[in-house]
N, C-alpha and C positions, 0 to 999 in steps of 0.2 A: 302723611298726616290726614283722618280724615276730620273733616267738620261734624260737632252733632249735629248738624242742620241740614246736611248735605242730604239732597234726596236720594241716594243710594241707598242711605242709614233705615232702616225701617220704623217705622212711626212709634211703634213700642219701645222698639231699642230706642229710638232720642227719648218717651217719656219716662223712660228710668236713669238715663244719663243727666237728663232735667231735673229731676227731684233727688238724684244723689248729689248735683252741684248747690243744689238749695238748701238740703240739710249740710252741708258746710259748711257755705255763707251765712246759714240763720242761726247755726251755732254757732260758729267762729272754733269750730273744732280742724284739725291737720285731715280728716278724709272727712268725704259721704258716697252711701254706697246707696244702692238700692236693688231688690230683688222681686223677679217676680215669678209667680208658682205656676203650673199646671195647669190652672184652672182662671189665669190672667189676673188676679191681682196683686196688689206689690206691695212690700214693707220699705221704710225708707229708714236708714239710722247712721248718724255720726259714731265718732270715735269715743271710747268710756272710758275715759280716765277719773278712775278712784284708788284713793288708799287700797282701798281691799279688794278690786277688780280692775282691770285692761283688758278691753277688746277690741277689735281694729273695726270699723265702721262695717265690714265686708261680713266679719262674722257675727257684729249685732244683730247686723238686716238679718243674717242665715238666724240667729238663736229665734228674732222674733217671727219668721214665715214658720219655724218649727213651734215654736209655741202656740200660732196659730190656728194649726193642724193643715199646714202645709204638706202634702204627699210628694211633692216634685217641685224642680225648679225647670223656666225655659232658656233663665238668660237673669245677669247681674253686670251690675257699672258700678265701677269707683272711678269716684274723682278725689284724687291726688296730685301732691305735685313729684311721686317718688316715678321714678322711671319704669317700673316694671310693676306686676303684683306677686306680693309675698306668698312666699311658698304657703303657710298655714291658713290664707285667705281662700287657696284654692282647693286646698282641703277640706272648707268648710263647705264650699261650695261643692264638690264632689260628693261629700258624706250625702250632701239631700238630693242632688240634681243629677249625678253621675256625672262619667268622668268629658260627655261630646258637651256638659252647659257650658257656651257659651259667655268671655267673664269680656265686657268692655273696658280698657282702662281708658280716660280720661285725663288731660289738665282740669285747670281750675277755671280757664274758662271756657270750656265743655268739651273742646276739641279732642277727640276720640283720637289716641295716639298709634292703643293698637287693641285686636281684642286678639285674644291667646284662651284655650279650654282649658278647666280645671282640672284635663287629665294631666 
């Protein structure tokens, strides 16, 4: 397990983990996510649960990036109590960022538990 404040975590990756954690806490939702596009812009989101629309936090963050004109992703972060990244989340990241895009999986405390690729 790697702490999100560990010196070996890239500062930009640490930033998206912190943003994802903040979104989760601020909105009181099960998950928070953040993605960084190929120009360095970040997009932050929480879980969307409406009667007519349900999106995971990571799907929402990817959709926000696409809606803002992002052409690719450099990295993604998901803060959740879940032990793994859902296949639908990895698919959304892969669709925009490609199979090699890293997804940092962190617990609610911000500690990065694993890094997986969208492929």
